[in-house]
Backbone as CSV, one residue per row, in Angstrom:
resi,resn,N_x,N_y,N_z,CA_x,CA_y,CA_z,C_x,C_y,C_z
1,UNK,0.545,-1.156,0.221,-0.077,0.026,0.114,1.009,1.295,0.171
2,UNK,0.646,2.178,-0.838,1.440,3.438,-1.028,0.967,4.350,0.041
3,UNK,1.608,5.311,-0.159,1.266,6.684,0.887,-0.133,7.282,0.478
4,UNK,-0.334,7.337,-0.570,-1.807,7.755,-1.029,-2.591,7.200,-0.643
5,UNK,-2.759,5.591,-0.772,-3.337,4.711,-0.445,-3.884,4.835,0.991
6,UNK,-2.551,4.898,1.748,-2.906,4.601,3.260,-3.637,5.827,3.628
7,UNK,-3.433,7.300,2.973,-4.292,8.337,3.298,-5.627,7.779,3.014
8,UNK,-6.178,7.496,1.934,-7.084,7.266,1.560,-8.244,6.462,2.189
9,UNK,-7.488,5.332,2.809,-8.055,4.246,3.878,-8.329,5.130,5.005
10,UNK,-7.516,5.975,5.629,-7.441,6.798,6.983,-8.999,7.659,6.406
11,UNK,-8.922,8.326,5.804,-9.971,9.226,5.356,-11.203,8.353,5.318
12,UNK,-11.366,6.839,4.606,-12.628,6.472,5.060,-13.345,6.114,6.395
13,UNK,-12.274,6.087,7.347,-12.711,6.192,9.174,-13.168,8.035,9.357
14,UNK,-12.354,8.829,8.516,-12.871,10.315,9.010,-12.869,11.106,7.845
15,UNK,-13.821,10.769,6.753,-13.819,11.880,5.909,-13.860,12.862,5.856
16,UNK,-13.987,13.882,7.077,-13.891,15.193,7.245,-12.496,15.772,7.830
17,UNK,-11.485,14.875,8.236,-10.393,15.016,8.683,-9.520,16.447,7.440
18,UNK,-9.494,17.266,7.871,-8.868,18.458,7.259,-7.126,18.069,6.987
19,UNK,-6.696,17.666,7.792,-5.454,17.260,7.702,-5.204,16.278,6.629
20,UNK,-5.819,15.081,6.826,-5.444,13.921,6.141,-5.971,14.417,4.613
21,UNK,-7.311,15.394,4.255,-7.688,16.065,2.901,-6.202,16.944,2.518
22,UNK,-5.781,17.436,3.172,-4.672,18.342,2.568,-3.356,17.307,2.385
23,UNK,-3.370,16.244,3.004,-2.392,15.441,3.058,-2.225,14.866,1.517
24,UNK,-3.806,14.476,1.379,-4.030,13.559,0.088,-3.866,14.691,-1.177
25,UNK,-4.265,15.603,-0.918,-3.779,16.729,-2.125,-2.561,16.916,-2.499
26,UNK,-1.514,16.968,-1.630,-0.227,17.008,-1.226,0.352,15.509,-1.815
27,UNK,-0.108,14.496,-1.761,0.207,13.095,-2.050,-0.033,13.235,-4.067
28,UNK,-1.235,13.703,-4.001,-1.539,13.691,-5.309,-0.971,14.651,-6.241
29,UNK,-0.467,15.728,-5.806,0.009,16.305,-6.307,1.912,15.900,-6.709
30,UNK,2.395,14.871,-5.208,3.652,14.409,-6.045,3.668,13.449,-7.000
31,UNK,2.339,13.011,-7.196,2.280,11.759,-8.116,1.953,12.283,-9.313
32,UNK,1.917,13.683,-9.555,1.624,14.213,-10.916,-0.047,14.568,-11.076
33,UNK,-0.593,13.883,-10.128,-2.473,13.973,-10.487,-2.628,15.418,-10.155
34,UNK,-2.040,16.570,-11.011,-2.745,17.718,-10.399,-4.006,18.127,-10.396
35,UNK,-5.303,17.257,-11.300,-6.538,17.945,-11.304,-6.896,17.413,-10.349
36,UNK,-6.629,16.124,-9.593,-7.639,15.638,-8.361,-6.676,16.459,-7.313
37,UNK,-5.390,16.953,-7.453,-4.868,17.451,-6.325,-5.825,18.938,-6.132
38,UNK,-5.472,19.523,-7.183,-6.045,21.039,-6.903,-7.758,20.859,-6.661
39,UNK,-8.510,19.950,-7.229,-10.003,19.815,-6.958,-9.869,19.771,-5.104
40,UNK,-9.394,18.933,-4.801,-9.115,18.173,-3.165,-8.754,19.944,-2.365
41,UNK,-7.595,20.970,-3.058,-7.679,21.662,-2.314,-8.655,22.883,-2.571
42,UNK,-9.474,22.677,-3.854,-10.468,23.722,-4.086,-11.722,23.433,-2.531
43,UNK,-11.837,22.326,-2.773,-12.725,21.658,-1.566,-12.315,22.096,-0.017
44,UNK,-11.322,22.369,0.278,-10.656,22.916,1.396,-10.791,24.121,1.515
45,UNK,-10.467,24.917,0.207,-10.662,26.563,0.172,-12.007,26.840,0.650
46,UNK,-13.123,25.953,0.079,-14.439,26.366,0.133,-15.064,26.141,1.713
47,UNK,-14.164,25.333,2.473,-14.940,24.990,3.699,-15.146,26.134,4.606
48,UNK,-15.633,25.976,5.609,-16.057,27.391,6.752,-15.117,26.764,7.979
49,UNK,-14.297,27.115,8.606,-13.617,28.008,7.780,-12.573,27.441,6.897
50,UNK,-12.375,28.291,5.768,-11.505,27.640,4.741,-10.238,27.156,5.197
51,UNK,-9.526,26.303,4.996,-8.227,25.961,5.265,-6.914,26.859,4.653
52,UNK,-6.430,27.531,5.387,-5.322,28.851,4.754,-4.071,28.404,4.114
53,UNK,-3.627,26.687,4.374,-2.792,26.272,3.755,-2.943,25.971,2.372
54,UNK,-4.308,25.543,2.095,-4.834,25.123,0.606,-4.526,26.165,-0.284
55,UNK,-4.740,27.380,-0.063,-4.636,28.540,-0.729,-3.187,28.695,-1.237
56,UNK,-2.323,28.736,-0.494,-0.813,28.989,-0.857,-0.374,27.451,-1.642
57,UNK,-0.768,26.106,-1.401,-0.291,25.477,-2.078,-0.733,25.136,-3.040
58,UNK,-2.226,25.734,-3.468,-2.796,25.749,-4.697,-2.059,26.780,-5.879
59,UNK,-1.997,27.745,-4.698,-0.768,28.921,-5.607,0.224,28.508,-6.084
60,UNK,0.843,27.596,-5.644,2.382,27.295,-5.959,2.075,26.020,-7.021
61,UNK,1.129,25.235,-6.859,0.970,24.247,-8.021,0.399,25.009,-9.218
62,UNK,-0.332,26.046,-8.843,-0.593,26.796,-10.182,0.516,27.129,-11.064
63,UNK,1.299,28.083,-10.333,2.383,28.316,-10.649,3.412,27.468,-11.867
64,UNK,3.625,26.281,-10.832,4.105,25.106,-11.631,3.433,24.735,-12.922
65,UNK,2.103,24.728,-12.718,1.393,24.434,-14.215,1.435,25.641,-15.145
66,UNK,2.344,26.812,-15.081,1.892,27.657,-15.847,0.572,28.356,-15.859
67,UNK,-0.003,28.231,-14.754,-1.626,29.058,-14.733,-1.208,30.089,-13.762
68,UNK,-0.707,31.350,-14.100,-0.465,32.352,-13.264,-1.277,33.098,-12.575
69,UNK,-2.225,33.663,-13.605,-3.390,34.594,-13.065,-4.186,33.442,-11.945
70,UNK,-4.337,32.308,-12.198,-5.275,31.614,-11.347,-4.614,31.314,-10.309
71,UNK,-3.166,31.298,-10.025,-2.642,31.148,-8.775,-2.540,32.747,-8.088
72,UNK,-2.559,33.830,-8.556,-2.506,34.893,-8.225,-3.928,34.989,-7.684
73,UNK,-4.924,34.796,-8.296,-6.219,34.849,-7.379,-6.366,33.935,-6.400
74,UNK,-6.101,32.570,-6.187,-5.616,32.006,-5.287,-4.874,32.616,-4.054
75,UNK,-4.011,32.985,-4.298,-3.229,33.559,-3.389,-3.806,34.888,-2.656
76,UNK,-4.383,35.858,-3.581,-5.484,37.191,-3.155,-6.184,36.414,-2.283
77,UNK,-7.008,35.693,-2.509,-7.885,34.895,-1.785,-7.539,34.498,-0.379
78,UNK,-6.381,33.571,-0.698,-5.964,33.258,0.576,-5.105,34.424,1.773
79,UNK,-4.875,35.450,1.181,-4.045,36.081,1.836,-5.360,37.125,2.616
80,UNK,-6.555,37.295,2.073,-7.801,37.849,2.642,-8.236,36.891,3.757
81,UNK,-8.383,35.103,3.461,-8.711,34.284,4.700,-7.600,34.296,5.795
82,UNK,-6.406,34.317,5.453,-5.799,34.515,6.587,-5.745,35.522,7.373
83,UNK,-5.719,36.452,6.737,-6.178,37.812,7.733,-7.619,37.381,8.731
84,UNK,-8.349,37.210,7.938,-9.609,37.153,8.441,-9.271,36.261,9.819
85,UNK,-8.490,34.984,9.454,-8.162,33.982,10.734,-7.218,34.694,11.391
86,UNK,-6.407,35.892,11.364,-5.739,36.005,12.132,-4.222,35.930,11.936
87,UNK,-4.054,34.666,10.905,-2.960,34.107,10.523,-1.888,35.070,9.732
88,UNK,-1.107,36.171,10.662,-0.542,36.821,10.082,0.815,36.366,9.367
89,UNK,1.137,34.951,9.733,2.373,34.463,9.140,1.851,34.043,7.607
90,UNK,0.716,33.466,7.716,0.358,32.827,6.274,0.297,34.237,5.501
91,UNK,-0.380,34.981,6.052,-0.634,36.101,4.753,0.564,36.311,4.300
92,UNK,1.380,36.629,5.052,3.292,37.310,4.994,3.504,36.344,3.784
93,UNK,3.401,34.746,4.136,4.447,34.257,3.031,3.796,34.294,1.732
94,UNK,2.022,33.928,1.719,1.666,34.180,0.417,1.626,35.556,-0.028
95,UNK,1.862,36.444,0.615,2.247,38.203,0.186,3.444,38.091,-0.797
96,UNK,4.237,37.643,-0.106,6.160,37.660,-0.502,5.662,36.576,-1.877
97,UNK,4.944,35.636,-2.017,4.920,34.566,-3.013,4.210,35.465,-4.327
98,UNK,3.145,35.945,-3.664,2.809,36.740,-4.759,3.567,37.966,-5.173
99,UNK,4.056,38.660,-4.404,4.951,39.852,-5.181,5.621,38.931,-6.011
100,UNK,6.714,37.795,-5.845,7.511,37.311,-6.830,7.063,37.219,-8.005
101,UNK,5.429,37.132,-8.540,4.782,36.999,-9.431,4.485,37.688,-10.342
102,UNK,4.657,39.257,-9.822,4.741,40.340,-10.283,3.058,40.795,-10.324
103,UNK,2.805,41.995,-11.104,1.213,42.146,-11.198,0.495,42.032,-10.545
104,UNK,0.822,42.607,-9.235,-0.127,42.498,-7.749,-1.663,42.827,-7.962
105,UNK,-1.792,43.959,-8.649,-3.401,44.526,-8.500,-3.212,44.877,-6.827
106,UNK,-4.568,44.718,-6.516,-5.030,44.975,-5.223,-4.945,43.741,-4.380
107,UNK,-4.259,44.253,-3.535,-4.287,42.736,-2.145,-5.820,43.197,-1.292
């Protein structure tokens, strides 16, 4: 059983576990299954409250896929969510990464 399969098995017991779902997205990314990874991250970003790290990881993955405009949007939304949740460290990390992409627009 590989790592992804182990995570999926654990999710059968607790399908709402945010950490496991995030871990699954990261494992899917490492396997090159970007579509499923980004779909998993999208679900995490839509939760209440949203999973802040999902925005940053989606942004990074979208840049890797040369989908920079989508990455900028994910990062901008992530910065807003991080600030709303009082996570200034995550907001700063995403802001720094967004700066490297240029054409910031409004934060």
